C-alpha positions in Angstrom: 81.6 -16.5 -67.8 79.8 -19.4 -66.0 77.0 -21.8 -66.9 73.4 -21.2 -65.8 73.4 -24.5 -63.8 73.7 -25.4 -60.2 77.2 -26.1 -58.9 78.1 -27.7 -55.5 81.4 -27.6 -53.7 82.0 -29.8 -50.7 84.8 -29.8 -48.0 85.3 -32.1 -45.0 87.3 -32.4 -41.8 86.7 -35.3 -39.5 83.0 -35.8 -39.0 82.1 -32.3 -40.2 81.0 -31.7 -43.8 80.1 -28.5 -45.5 78.8 -27.8 -49.0 77.8 -24.7 -50.9 75.5 -24.8 -53.9 75.2 -21.8 -56.2 74.3 -20.8 -59.7 76.6 -18.4 -61.6 76.0 -16.7 -64.9 78.2 -13.9 -66.3 79.9 -13.6 -62.9 76.6 -13.1 -61.1 75.7 -15.5 -58.3 72.4 -16.5 -57.0 70.6 -19.4 -55.3 73.6 -19.6 -52.9 72.9 -22.1 -50.2 75.2 -23.4 -47.5 74.8 -26.7 -45.7 76.9 -27.9 -42.7 76.5 -31.2 -40.9 78.5 -32.1 -37.8 78.1 -34.3 -34.8 74.9 -33.2 -33.2 74.6 -29.9 -35.1 73.6 -28.8 -38.6 72.8 -25.8 -40.7 71.0 -25.3 -44.0 70.5 -21.7 -45.1 70.3 -19.5 -48.1 72.9 -16.7 -48.0 71.7 -13.2 -48.4 73.8 -10.9 -50.6 76.5 -9.2 -48.5 75.8 -5.5 -48.2 78.4 -3.3 -50.0 77.3 0.0 -51.5 80.2 -0.1 -54.0 80.1 -3.8 -54.9 77.7 -5.2 -57.6 77.5 -8.8 -56.5 78.4 -11.5 -54.0 79.0 -15.1 -54.4 81.5 -17.9 -53.6 85.0 -16.8 -54.4 86.6 -19.0 -57.0 89.6 -16.7 -57.7 92.7 -18.6 -58.4 90.8 -21.8 -59.0 90.7 -22.7 -55.3 87.7 -23.9 -53.3 85.5 -21.3 -51.6 85.1 -23.6 -48.6 87.4 -24.5 -45.8 86.7 -26.8 -42.9 89.4 -26.5 -40.2 89.7 -26.2 -36.5 90.9 -22.6 -36.1 91.1 -22.3 -32.4 92.2 -25.7 -31.3 89.0 -26.6 -29.4 88.6 -29.9 -31.4 85.6 -28.6 -33.3 86.2 -27.6 -36.9 85.0 -24.2 -38.1 83.6 -23.7 -41.6 84.9 -20.8 -43.7 83.0 -19.7 -46.9 85.1 -17.2 -48.9 83.2 -14.8 -51.1 84.2 -12.0 -53.5 81.8 -9.1 -53.9 83.3 -7.6 -57.1 84.3 -4.0 -57.6 87.6 -2.2 -58.0 90.0 -3.4 -55.2 87.1 -4.8 -53.3 86.1 -7.0 -51.6 87.0 -10.3 -50.1 84.7 -11.4 -47.3 84.8 -14.6 -45.3 81.8 -16.0 -43.5 83.1 -18.1 -40.5 80.7 -20.6 -38.9 81.3 -22.3 -35.6 79.2 -24.8 -33.7 77.2 -23.5 -30.8 75.2 -26.4 -29.2 73.1 -27.9 -31.9 73.4 -24.8 -34.2 76.1 -23.1 -36.2 76.5 -19.3 -35.8 78.2 -16.9 -38.2 80.8 -14.2 -37.9 81.9 -12.0 -40.8 85.5 -11.0 -41.7 85.9 -8.2 -44.2 89.3 -8.4 -45.9 88.9 -5.7 -48.5 91.3 -6.1 -51.4 94.1 -8.1 -49.8 92.2 -11.3 -49.0 93.9 -13.6 -46.5 95.6 -16.9 -46.2 95.7 -19.5 -43.4 99.1 -20.2 -41.9 100.2 -21.8 -38.6 102.7 -19.0 -37.8 103.0 -20.0 -34.2 103.6 -23.6 -35.0 101.1 -24.6 -32.3 98.6 -26.4 -34.5 96.3 -23.3 -34.7 96.0 -21.5 -37.9 96.4 -17.7 -38.1 94.6 -15.6 -40.7 97.3 -13.6 -42.4 96.4 -10.5 -44.4 97.5 -6.9 -44.8 96.0 -3.6 -43.8 93.6 -2.4 -46.4 93.3 1.0 -44.6 96.6 2.0 -46.2 95.3 1.7 -49.8 95.5 5.1 -51.6 97.2 6.7 -48.6 98.9 9.8 -50.0 99.3 8.1 -53.4 97.7 6.0 -56.1 96.6 2.4 -55.6 99.6 1.1 -57.6 102.0 3.0 -55.4 100.4 2.0 -52.1 101.7 -0.4 -49.5 99.7 -2.4 -47.0 101.5 -3.5 -43.8 101.2 -7.0 -42.4 98.2 -8.0 -40.3 97.7 -11.3 -38.5 94.5 -12.4 -36.8 93.8 -15.2 -34.4 90.3 -16.8 -34.2 88.6 -17.9 -31.0 84.9 -18.4 -30.2 83.6 -16.4 -33.1 86.0 -13.4 -32.7 89.0 -12.3 -34.7 91.8 -10.7 -32.6 94.8 -8.8 -34.0 97.8 -10.8 -32.9 100.3 -9.3 -35.4 102.8 -8.3 -32.7 103.3 -11.9 -31.7 105.1 -12.5 -34.9 108.1 -10.1 -35.1 110.0 -12.3 -37.6 107.2 -11.9 -40.1 106.8 -8.2 -39.4 110.6 -7.7 -40.0 110.3 -9.5 -43.3 107.4 -7.3 -44.3 109.2 -4.1 -43.2 112.3 -5.1 -45.2 110.3 -5.8 -48.3 108.7 -2.3 -48.1 111.9 -0.6 -47.3 113.7 -2.1 -50.3 110.8 -1.2 -52.6 110.8 2.4 -51.2 114.5 2.6 -51.9 113.9 1.7 -55.5 111.4 4.5 -55.8 113.6 7.0 -54.0 116.4 6.3 -56.6 114.1 6.5 -59.6 113.4 9.8 -61.3 109.9 10.8 -60.3 109.5 7.8 -58.0 106.7 7.6 -55.5 107.9 6.2 -52.1 105.3 7.6 -49.7 102.8 4.8 -49.8 105.6 2.2 -49.4 107.2 4.1 -46.6 103.8 4.4 -44.8 103.5 0.5 -44.8 107.2 0.3 -43.6 106.6 2.8 -40.8 103.5 0.8 -39.6 105.6 -2.4 -39.5 108.3 -0.5 -37.6 105.7 0.7 -35.1 104.6 -2.9 -34.6 108.3 -3.7 -33.9 108.4 -0.8 -31.3 110.9 1.0 -33.6 108.7 4.0 -34.4 111.2 6.6 -33.2 113.7 5.2 -35.7 111.2 5.3 -38.4 110.0 8.8 -37.6 113.6 10.1 -37.7 114.2 8.5 -41.1 111.0 10.0 -42.5 111.9 13.4 -41.1 115.3 13.3 -42.9 113.6 12.2 -46.1 111.1 15.1 -45.9 113.9 17.6 -45.2 115.8 16.3 -48.2 112.7 16.8 -50.4 112.3 13.1 -51.1 108.6 12.9 -50.1 107.1 15.0 -52.9 103.7 14.6 -54.6 105.3 13.1 -57.7 102.1 11.6 -59.0 100.5 15.1 -58.8 97.5 13.9 -56.9 97.3 17.0 -54.7 98.1 14.9 -51.6 100.1 15.8 -48.5 103.8 15.9 -49.3 107.1 16.5 -47.3 106.7 17.1 -43.6 102.9 17.3 -44.0 102.8 13.7 -45.3 104.7 12.6 -42.2 102.3 14.5 -40.0 99.4 12.9 -41.8 101.0 9.5 -41.5 101.3 9.9 -37.7 97.6 10.8 -37.5 96.7 7.7 -39.6 98.9 5.4 -37.5 97.2 6.8 -34.3 93.8 6.3 -35.8 94.5 2.8 -36.9 96.0 1.8 -33.5 99.7 1.5 -34.5 100.6 4.4 -32.3 99.2 5.7 -29.1 97.8 9.2 -29.4 100.5 11.9 -29.1 103.3 9.4 -29.8 
């Protein structure tokens, strides 16, 4: 529960300063206003509530006690971007980032919807440019409950207002993610009534990003033939060979596999 008073948070990088002012009461935010001042450019706007039919509110995200504002050069052009992180509320939803970049004497906005996973900034390429590291929210509830779901690694690069999927540039991180899901799935496979399908789906997506889909598909087929991919949570979802077929369709739809792979 917050106080019904205005709060201002400020962040700086070089000659660029950003501040967000808001009023929060009982986890509801209003009067949200962003100000950015940089060399030869400025912005001062109220922020409209982010449209989300399942989410009751939107305001600066203060989850974990961190700042909702980041000022950082994301694309190495010497001009810092401003990121305002918001959380809309709702079950497993939704982290949303508003990313502002300088365009002449103005700042223009792009929107990144992260869903439940959120993101973190990390210079994975060790080139001075930060990647936005997250996981694929499209795998939540795939064949299973949320608690049993897995979400494969996603990495985005930012340039001139656009986010680009650059996950495949980081095989070391993909392998680590695949190993994590594989070991978690093995625990479920050994457990009585365990539910490995969601974890294996994330593992298979990582394997596809490593160009090792054939290996993953063969493993999944063996598990299905051995009766290891059952609907143990009794959610009336695809099981056995049908779950493998459904996973292939999902991977194709999400771009992990080419159609007909």
